[in-house]
C-alpha atoms as one frame of an Amber mdcrd trajectory, in Angstrom:
protein
 -49.821  75.757  74.678 -49.538  72.224  73.270 -49.928  71.166  69.654 -51.611
  67.883  70.501 -53.184  65.457  68.058 -56.788  66.769  68.224 -55.678  70.370
  67.718 -53.291  69.415  64.894 -56.096  67.552  63.141 -58.435  70.510  63.563
 -55.873  72.901  62.072 -55.045  70.533  59.216 -58.717  70.203  58.272 -59.082
  73.993  58.223 -56.256  74.286  55.687 -57.374  71.304  53.598 -60.729  73.018
  53.296 -59.328  76.044  51.503 -55.916  75.356  49.884 -57.636  74.365  46.624
 -60.583  76.756  47.000 -60.185  79.136  44.064 -62.887  81.624  45.027 -62.965
  84.161  46.621 -59.543  85.271  45.418 -57.444  88.405  45.925 -54.809  88.494
  43.197 -51.463  90.276  43.428 -51.044  91.123  39.773 -50.166  94.034  37.479
 -52.178  93.812  34.277 -49.954  94.625  31.307 -52.531  93.663  28.695 -55.834
  91.851  28.177 -54.066  88.502  27.939 -53.273  88.801  31.660 -56.956  88.490
  32.566 -56.932  84.803  33.440 -58.419  82.841  36.278 -56.313  82.257  39.395
 -55.822  78.532  38.795 -54.295  79.302  35.385 -51.963  81.969  36.730 -51.035
  79.956  39.818 -51.744  76.246  39.352 -50.096  75.366  42.677 -51.081  78.280
  44.931 -54.509  79.520  43.806 -56.497  78.760  46.970 -56.766  80.280  50.445
 -57.937  83.717  49.242 -54.466  84.889  48.166 -51.138  83.473  47.012 -49.137
  83.903  50.203 -51.874  82.455  52.415 -52.007  79.408  50.162 -48.246  79.018
  50.442 -48.200  79.153  54.219 -51.230  76.876  54.492 -49.163  74.288  52.604
 -46.277  74.986  54.999 -48.557  74.320  57.943 -49.747  71.053  56.433 -46.153
  69.977  55.805 -45.194  70.937  59.361 -48.063  68.974  60.879 -47.331  65.981
  58.662 -43.748  65.914  59.921 -44.303  66.834  63.552 -47.496  64.996  64.546
 -47.322  61.182  64.281 -50.618  59.456  63.660 -52.303  62.522  62.191 -55.597
  61.293  60.676 -55.353  63.919  57.928 -51.949  62.622  56.792 -53.263  60.730
  53.753 -55.266  63.745  52.579 -52.254  66.013  53.005 -50.087  63.644  50.984
 -52.729  63.475  48.261 -52.878  67.261  48.130 -49.100  67.525  47.829 -48.996
  64.859  45.122 -51.581  66.833  43.166 -49.997  70.262  43.679 -46.248  69.752
  43.599 -45.620  68.634  40.030 -42.957  69.837  37.605 -45.554  71.204  35.179
 -47.427  73.235  37.769 -44.278  74.589  39.370 -43.023  75.631  35.923 -46.196
  77.679  35.456 -45.667  79.395  38.817 -42.126  80.206  37.730 -43.328  81.565
  34.396 -45.492  84.107  36.221 -42.356  85.483  37.887 -40.661  86.193  34.539
 -43.083  89.014  33.753 -41.364  92.407  34.032 -44.175  93.668  36.249 -43.735
  90.751  38.667 -40.418  91.963  40.087 -42.073  92.940  43.360 -44.593  90.097
  43.420 -45.090  89.029  47.061 -41.914  90.779  48.251 -40.820  89.900  50.869
 -43.627  88.045  52.676 -44.506  85.495  50.007 -40.824  85.007  49.138 -40.048
  84.051  52.723 -43.052  81.780  53.139 -42.208  79.898  49.933 -38.687  79.266
  51.216 -39.999  78.178  54.605 -42.411  75.789  52.896 -39.652  74.254  50.794
 -37.449  73.864  53.879 -40.214  71.780  55.467 -40.501  69.351  52.528 -38.489
  66.275  51.641 -38.367  63.778  48.800 -40.214  64.282  45.559 -42.299  67.169
  46.842 -39.172  69.107  47.761 -37.536  68.270  44.431 -40.548  69.502  42.486
 -40.704  72.809  44.357 -36.921  73.374  44.415 -36.710  75.473  41.208 -39.301
  77.916  42.536 -37.476  78.123  45.857 -34.240  78.887  44.024 -36.023  81.679
  42.142 -37.067  83.345  45.381 -33.679  82.815  46.990 -32.155  84.602  43.996
 -34.610  87.453  44.509 -33.563  87.795  48.137 -29.896  87.759  47.103 -30.472
  90.497  44.537 -32.806  92.636  46.619 -31.281  92.773  50.095 -28.147  94.727
  49.095 -30.453  97.325  47.508 -32.668  97.660  50.592 -31.024 100.470  52.512
 -33.729 100.519  55.173 -35.852  97.901  56.911 -39.637  97.933  56.858 -40.759
  98.053  60.464 -44.564  98.077  60.491 -46.646  95.042  61.354 -48.013  93.793
  58.043 -46.781  91.857  55.008 -43.756  93.934  54.112 -42.163  93.625  57.567
 -38.561  92.738  56.822 -37.693  91.131  60.172 -40.347  88.484  59.574 -39.002
  87.793  56.096 -35.411  87.375  57.275 -36.520  85.038  60.052 -38.485  82.717
  57.791 -35.917  82.735  54.990 -33.191  81.674  57.429 -34.728  78.205  57.774
 -34.257  77.541  54.072 -30.873  79.217  53.793 -29.525  77.167  56.676 -30.278
  73.983  54.730 -29.615  75.086  51.166 -27.580  78.294  50.744 -24.777  79.294
  53.116 -24.119  82.503  51.178 -27.731  83.614  51.542 -27.627  82.830  55.267
 -24.569  85.075  55.628 -26.390  87.815  53.728 -29.446  87.480  55.985 -27.236
  87.835  59.058 -25.339  90.786  57.630 -28.588  92.476  56.645 -30.121  91.963
  60.084 -27.099  93.572  61.711 -27.093  96.428  59.212 -30.777  97.132  59.748
 -31.223  96.398  63.444 -27.825  96.039  65.115 -27.725  99.559  66.548 -31.339
  99.606  67.768 -31.819 100.207  71.489 -34.561 101.043  74.016 -37.473  99.947
  71.855 -40.668 101.971  72.068 -43.813  99.914  71.485 -46.467 102.093  69.917
 -48.494  99.060  69.006 -50.534  97.335  67.956 -51.686  99.398  65.031 -55.220
  98.745  63.857 -54.302  96.295  61.103 -51.127  94.652  62.416 -50.632  90.909
  62.375 -46.982  91.214  63.467 -45.445  93.075  66.373 -42.753  95.389  64.985
 -40.782  95.226  68.254 -41.126  91.530  69.072 -40.622  90.447  65.476 -37.358
  92.350  65.325 -36.233  90.687  68.561 -37.192  87.224  67.276 -35.322  87.930
  64.045 -32.156  88.798  65.918 -32.565  85.729  68.123 -32.710  83.629  64.981
 -29.724  85.184  63.227 -27.247  86.170  65.981 -25.111  83.828  68.109 -26.711
  83.414  71.563 -24.192  85.559  73.420 -24.335  88.398  70.929 -28.116  88.223
  70.913 -28.340  88.428  74.715 -26.268  91.620  74.697 -28.370  93.099  71.897
 -31.669  92.046  73.549 -30.758  93.702  76.832 -30.043  96.965  75.025 -33.185
  96.676  72.905 -35.560  95.781  75.779 -33.748  97.202  78.831 -36.850  97.374
  81.082 -38.421  94.048  80.218 -37.882  92.810  83.768 -40.113  95.652  84.967
 -42.839  94.716  82.480 -42.044  97.434  79.965 -43.017  98.133  77.251 -46.370
  97.151  78.776 -48.145  97.276  75.405 -46.268  94.149  74.322 -47.679  92.097
  77.191 -51.398  92.631  76.570 -53.242  90.770  73.804 -54.920  92.895  71.171
 -58.709  93.252  71.091 -60.480  92.139  67.901 -63.726  94.025  67.449 -64.959
  92.510  64.157 -63.690  89.186  62.836 -65.675  89.569  59.607 -63.451  92.523
  58.657 -60.330  91.105  57.027 -58.040  93.854  58.254 -59.332  94.056  61.793
 -59.039  90.252  61.898 -55.288  90.777  61.461 -55.222  91.439  65.194 -55.862
  87.768  65.920 -52.694  87.221  63.904 -50.760  89.731  65.989 -51.732  87.805
  69.108 -50.557  84.508  67.665 -47.347  85.888  66.165 -46.560  87.713  69.413
 -46.975  84.410  71.233 -44.438  82.861  68.855 -41.997  85.709  69.481 -42.480
  85.578  73.243 -41.705  81.862  73.229 -38.547  82.500  71.196 -37.465  85.138
  73.706 -38.359  82.964  76.697 -36.042  80.238  75.464 -33.107  82.644  75.680
 -33.483  83.364  79.410 -32.127  81.231  82.225 -34.797  79.218  84.077 -34.471
  81.437  87.169 -34.617  84.719  85.212 -37.890  86.507  85.987 -38.096  87.619
  82.375 -38.543  83.999  81.308 -41.725  83.650  83.320 -42.961  87.005  82.073
 -42.412  85.946  78.458 -44.027  82.546  78.944 -47.059  84.102  80.621 -47.426
  86.676  77.840 -47.226  83.922  75.224 -49.927  81.876  76.951 -52.296  84.830
  77.271 -51.858  85.823  73.638 -52.574  82.267  72.467 -55.655  82.070  74.688
 -56.994  85.306  73.235 -57.011  84.157  69.607 -56.624  80.387  69.244 -60.395
  79.832  69.727 -61.068  82.028  66.688 -58.843  80.481  64.011 -61.767  78.711
  62.312 -64.383  81.429  62.574 -65.080  83.763  59.644 -63.205  83.087  56.381
 -61.412  86.427  56.655 -59.436  84.824  59.475 -59.751  81.118  58.801 -57.973
  81.285  55.431 -54.687  82.103  57.212 -54.800  82.091  61.002 -54.229  78.352
  61.472 -50.696  78.772  60.131 -49.991  81.413  62.739 -51.411  79.153  65.417
 -48.846  76.523  64.449 -46.096  79.155  64.598 -47.272  80.114  68.078 -47.427
  76.537  69.357 -44.614  74.848  67.476 -42.525  77.465  65.711 -40.239  78.351
  68.608
């Protein structure tokens, strides 16, 4: 459960191996005419690696996190060189230009939006300044979209709204007090009345736990006292080990299948959520030990597989860092 130097170096080298790897590539794009048929590095000069746009964004977040959190990281010079190459005014302007297309209104909503903000919140200096206009674009999209979103999205894949609110809060806390208020208001509007959570999970392609992600979101956005009251209504039998489905790591039958490989992600993101929840219990509360044990078992189930087949290795290292350092 420790992000030590050897593990940090291993994870950094995984990401450095694919953040600039243009092929294979899964584009999120509506083609409005033949002129839109361009190669990924032309459409997205910053984020064209890692199989898809959002995975490339959060791989850069992971590299920035490791650079800041792990002194003496051998990969530090290579990370800095990558950031110097990627985060330039010209390349960021091209990423922004892609967003101006009418058909790009829903591009990467909300998962990629949130990851881009979380990445920018992790950067400082010239890299942060270069990426700031793109971050502002996505913050504006959150500000415009959330009042229109009458309902949350509760399943365990990219459009999960609790995950997006949680990640976006890091950026809003540093850069936009009005957006942070909106995130908190939205979380209460969507989830404030929820109680007695039923955990029919994991689904076969989840990489997020709908129940635990909602709880982690509320832990992030509510004051501690208000969260404790909400948590005890939402998970009233946690002390008795219920819902039991949340405590057992998911099985992953085929790590060459990109969607089944999501289940390694659900193990790692559950571990992150369990660690967030554990931190909110008193040291002598039995639920703290239960949460810490669940986190450890989920990490153990999937951490050995983050650099296996490319269907997992292009993204799982980021979730490993969330599990080990994100709480």
